[in-house]
KEKOLMI-214399 format. One record per atom (N, C-alpha, C): residue in one letter; x, y, z. Coordinates in steps of 0.02 Angstrom, whole numbers, plus 50000, padded with zeros to 5 digits. Example, Ala and Ser with C-alpha at 12.3 -4.5 7.8 and 13.67 -1.06 7.14 Angstrom:
BEGIN
A506604971650390;A506154977550390;A506604983550390;S506424988850354;S506844994750357;S506455000250394;
//
This chain:
BEGIN
M524504975650267;M524314968650275;M524324965150207;E524484958750208;E524504955250144;E524354947850155;N524094944750104;N523974937550105;N524554934150070;N524914929850105;N525494926650074;N525644920050110;Y525704914750072;Y525844908150101;Y526584906350099;N526984910250064;N527664908050046;N528224912150078;I528074916050129;I528594920150160;I528774917050228;T529414916450241;T529654914050305;T529784919950351;E529464920050409;E529554925550456;E529844922950522;E530104927550561;E530354925850627;E529884928650680;N529914925950740;N529514928350797;N528774928450781;K528514922850756;K527824922650734;K527334922050792;I526774925450785;I526214925150831;I525594923550789;Y525204918650811;Y524614916650772;Y523974918350810;I523464920150771;I522784921050797;I522344915850762;L522074911150801;L521684905650774;L520984905550805;G520534901950772;G519854901250799;G519364899650744;G518764897750763;G518244896150714;G517964902350681;K517454901350642;K517154906850604;K516784911750650;G516874918050635;G516474923250668;G516624924450741;V517214922350765;V517364923150836;V517704929850851;G517924933450799;G518244939950809;G518984940150798;K519254935350759;K519974935150747;K520214941550712;T519874943450659;T520084949350621;T519984955750662;S519464955950702;S519364961750746;S519944962450796;L520154956750825;L520724956950871;L521354959050834;F521464956150775;F522044957950734;F522064965450722;N521504968350703;N521474975550689;N521594979650752;L521334977450809;L521414981150871;L522144981150895;I522494975850882;I523204975550901;I523604980950864;F523424982050801;F523804986750760;F523524993850759;S522864994450758;S522575001050748;S522155003650807;E521994999050854;E521575000750912;E520885003250890;Q520665001150831;Q520005003050806;Q519574996950795;F518954997250820;F518484991850809;F518014993850752;I517964989450702;I517544990850644;I516884987050651;E516334990650659;E515684987550666;E515474984350600;G515184978350604;G514924975050544;G515474972950496;L516044970850522;L516604968850480;L516424962850437;E516574963150373;E516434957650327;E516894951650343;P516654945450335;P517074939650346;P517694939850301;S518264937750328;S518894937950290;S518894932450237;E519264933650183;E519354928450133;E519804922950162;I519724917050135;I520124911350158;I520864912550145;G521274911350195;G521994912150186;G522334914650249;I522844918650241;I523224921350297;I523244928950291;I523094932350345;I523204939550349;I523794940450396;K524274944450375;K524854945350418;K525104952450414;S525464954450466;S525774961050467;S526344961050518;T526784965950512;T527354966550557;T527174971150616;Y527304968750675;Y527164972450736;Y527834974050770;K527934980350787;K528564982450819;K528434985450887;Y528854983550934;Y528824986451002;Y529544987751024;E529704994051034;E530394996051050;E530854993150997;E531324988851015;E531794986050965;E531604978950945;K531024976650967;K530804969950950;K530304970050892;V530354964950850;V529924964550791;V529584957650790;F528924957650778;F528544951550774;F528154951350709;T528004945350686;T527534944350631;T526904941350660;I526354944950656;I525714942550682;I525304940150623;K525064933950627;K524714930850571;K524034928250596;E523524929650556;E522854927150570;E522664922150517;L522484916050538;L522224911150492;L521474912150487;T521254914150427;T520554916150419;T520094910050412;D519464911350402;D518944906350411;D518944900850358;D519214895150377;D519184889150335;D519224883250383;E518704879350384;E518654873950434;E519224868950429;N519514868150370;N520034863150361;N520744866050362;F520804872650357;F521464875550349;F521914874550410;F521614874350468;F522014873650529;F522414867150530;Y522154862150498;Y522464855550504;Y522934853850446;T523094858750405;T523554857550351;T524274857650376;N524734855550334;N525434855450353;N525714862450362;K525364867550336;K525604874450343;K525694876250416;L525174875350456;L525224876850527;L525674871850563;K525604865550546;K526004860250579;K526754861550571;N526954863550511;N527664864750497;N527924871050531;E527484875750546;E527714882050576;E527724881950652;L527444876750682;L527374876650755;L528044877450791;E528584874850762;E529234875250795;E529464882450803;D529244886850758;D529494893750758;D529004898650790;I528424896450811;I527934901050839;I528074902250913;L528034908550933;L528144910351003;L527504910251043;L526954912351012;L526334913551048;L525744912151003;I525244908651029;I524644907250990;I524034909451031;F523624913651002;F522984915551031;F522444911350999;V522064907651039;V521514903551013;V520864906551038;L520454909050991;L519844912551009;L519224908151005;F518744909651050;F518064907251044;F517604912951061;S516964912251047;S516484917451062;S515994914951115;F515854919151164;F515374917351215;F514664916651187;S514564919251127;S513894918851097;S513804912451057;D514334908251054;D514304902251012;D514664896551048;K514294892051077;K514584886551115;K515014882051070;A514804881251007;A515184877050961;A515884879850948;S515964886450953;S516624889450942;S517104887650998;F516834886251057;F517264884051113;F517524877051100;E517084872751073;E517294865951056;E517824866251000;K517734870850953;K518234871750900;K518904873850929;A518884878450977;A519494880751010;A519844875051045;K519464870751077;K519754864951111;K520084860251061;D519764859251003;D520064855050951;D520724858050926;L520744864550918;L521354867850895;L521914867050945;I521764868051008;I522264867351060;I522534860151063;H522084855451056;H522284848351054;H522744847050995;F522574849850937;F522984849050877;F523684852050887;I523704858050915;I524344861450926;I524784857450973;K524504855351029;K524894851751079;K525154845051051;N524764841851009;N524964835450982;N525484835950927;N525574842050900;N526034842850845;N526644847150861;I526704849350923;I527304852950944;I527874847850949;T528444849550921;T529014845050924;T529564848050968;N529974852350939;N530554855050976;N530384861051020;N529874864851001;N529744871051036;N529294869851096;K529604868951154;K529224867851214;K529044874351250;E529294879951224;E529174886451256;E528564890051227;I528234886951180;I527664890151148;I527114891651199;Q526834897651194;Q526284899651238;Q525624899151201;I525134895851232;I524464895451204;I524004899151251;V523644904051224;V523194908151264;V522484907251237;L522034905051280;L521334904251263;L520984910951275;I520634913451223;I520304920051229;I519554919251215;G519164921451264;G518434921651255;G518214928551235;N518014929351172;N517794935851146;N517044936751155;K516824942951144;K516114944951151;K515884944051223;Y516324945651270;Y516144944951341;Y515594949851361;D515514955151322;D514974959851335;D514294956351328;L514244951651281;L513624947851273;L513524943051332;Y514064940251356;Y514014935651412;Y513754939251474;E514004945251485;E513794949151543;E513074951451538;S512854953051477;S512174955651469;S511654950251457;L511864944551430;L511394939151415;L511564932751451;I511804933351512;I512084927651548;I511574921851555;N510934923451558;N510434918151567;N510224914951501;E510434917951445;E510234915451379;E510804911851343;I511424912951365;I511994909951330;I512144903051359;E512244898151316;E512354891251337;E513034890251371;L513534894051349;L514204893151375;L514314897551436;D514524894551491;D514644898551552;D515394898851565;E515614904151599;E516324905151610;E516624899951657;E516224897051700;E516474891951745;E516734885951706;T516394884151652;T516614878751608;T517284880351576;V517354886651554;V517974888851523;V518544888651573;Q518424891051633;Q518954891251684;Q519154884151706;K518694879651706;K518844872651722;K519314869751669;Y519144871151606;Y519564868751551;Y520264871851554;E520294878251572;E520934881851579;E521384878251629;K521114876251685;K521514872951736;K521714865951714;E521254862451683;E521404855551660;E521964855451609;E521974860451564;E522474860551510;E523074864951527;N523074867951587;N523634872251608;N523744877951558;L523204881451542;L523234886951494;L523134893651529;K523314898851494;K523124905551516;K522474907351480;Y521994909951517;Y521354911851487;Y521224919251500;I520974922751448;I520794929851454;I520114930751421;N519664934251454;N519044936051421;N519104943151395;I518854944251334;I518914950851303;I518254952751269;S518194959051252;S517664961351208;S517994965951158;C518044963651095;C518344967851044;C517924974151034;K517274973451038;K516824979051028;K516944984551079;L517024982551142;L517134987451196;L517874988551212;K518314984951175;K519034985251185;K519234983051255;K518844978551283;K518974976051350;K519554971251350;N520064972651392;N520644968451402;N521094967651341;I521014971851291;I521454971551233;I522164973651254;D522204977951304;D522864979951329;D523244974051357;Q522894969151386;Q523224963151411;Q523534959051355;I523174958851298;I523424955151240;I524074958451215;K524064965051208;K524644968551183;K525224968151232;E525074968151296;E525604967551347;E525944960751343;M525554955451330;M525854948851322;M526324948651263;I526134951951208;I526574952151149;I527204956251164;N527104962051195;N527674966551209;N528184963451257;N527944959051301;N528384956051351;N528724949651329;L528584947451267;L528914941451242;L529674942551240;D530034937451260;D530764937951264;D531064935551198;I531294940251158;I531624938451095;I532254942551086;E532664940651038;E533254944651023;E533044951050988;K533324956651009;K533164963050979;K533544963950914;E533294968350872;E533624969750809;E534314972550821;K534804970250782;K535484972650789;K535564979450755;E535984983650785;E536124990150754;E536624989050697;E536474991950639;E536874990550580;E537424995750568;D537345001750596;D537815007050580;D538485006450616;D538515002550670;D539135002050707;D539304994850724;G539054990250683;G539214983150695;G538844980150754;G538314983450777;G537914980750831;G538184982350900;L538624987150907;L538894988950973;L538364992551013;N538324991051079;N537864994851120;N538225001251145;E537875005351182;E538135011851203;E538775011151244;E538785006451291;E539375005551333;E539985003351292;E539874998851244;E540424996451203;E540695001951158;R540245006251134;R540465011851092;R540905016651132;K540735017751196;K541125022351238;K541825019451250;K541845012851263;K542505009551275;K542935010151212;Q542625008951155;Q543005009251092;Q543265016451081;A542855021351097;A543045028351086;A543645030151130;K543645027551192;K544195029151239;K544865026251213;G544835020851176;G545445017751152;G545705020651087;C545325025551059;C545535028450996;C546045034051006;V546515034650959;V546975040250957;V546755044850901;C546525050850919;C546255055450869;C546775060450847;F546795062150783;F547265066950755;F546905073150734;
//
């Protein structure tokens, strides 16, 4: 993983959200499937890494905790090239849901050419919601209503319990992108190689 503002990547996936909602925990689970208890807050900036599935390659980037960073030209300029955006909130923090709504509004208002971008609303710390349902201000019915109004996909997860993390990875794995070209034979697939071999005269 590295912090870098100046690298251009393809097939970008972003993880966004307010402070303390579990962005870095989700980022780590996608790559290592390990939940780190008591994780220290990330430094301001971008955490990114390369994710590979079969012959497909993605760059997954997390914008770390900075209340103003989301609204800079950095994200605005990259929206055209992003395939998928996960916007997180925490069921333990009602204000984080309002932050997620602001982010989604910002994204939708700044999308230009890329109409295929997927925005997924993710409610983290669902284990707290289930155990403290009478004490938490934010209820899932409110989230589901917003999901329908904005025509979004919504998933509830628990990074701590690794609940529904497989759904997140499945969404990434199923993204339709061009696969890496084979370099040793000019990018020929198996069938083309066989046809070429049949046309050869061997001595």
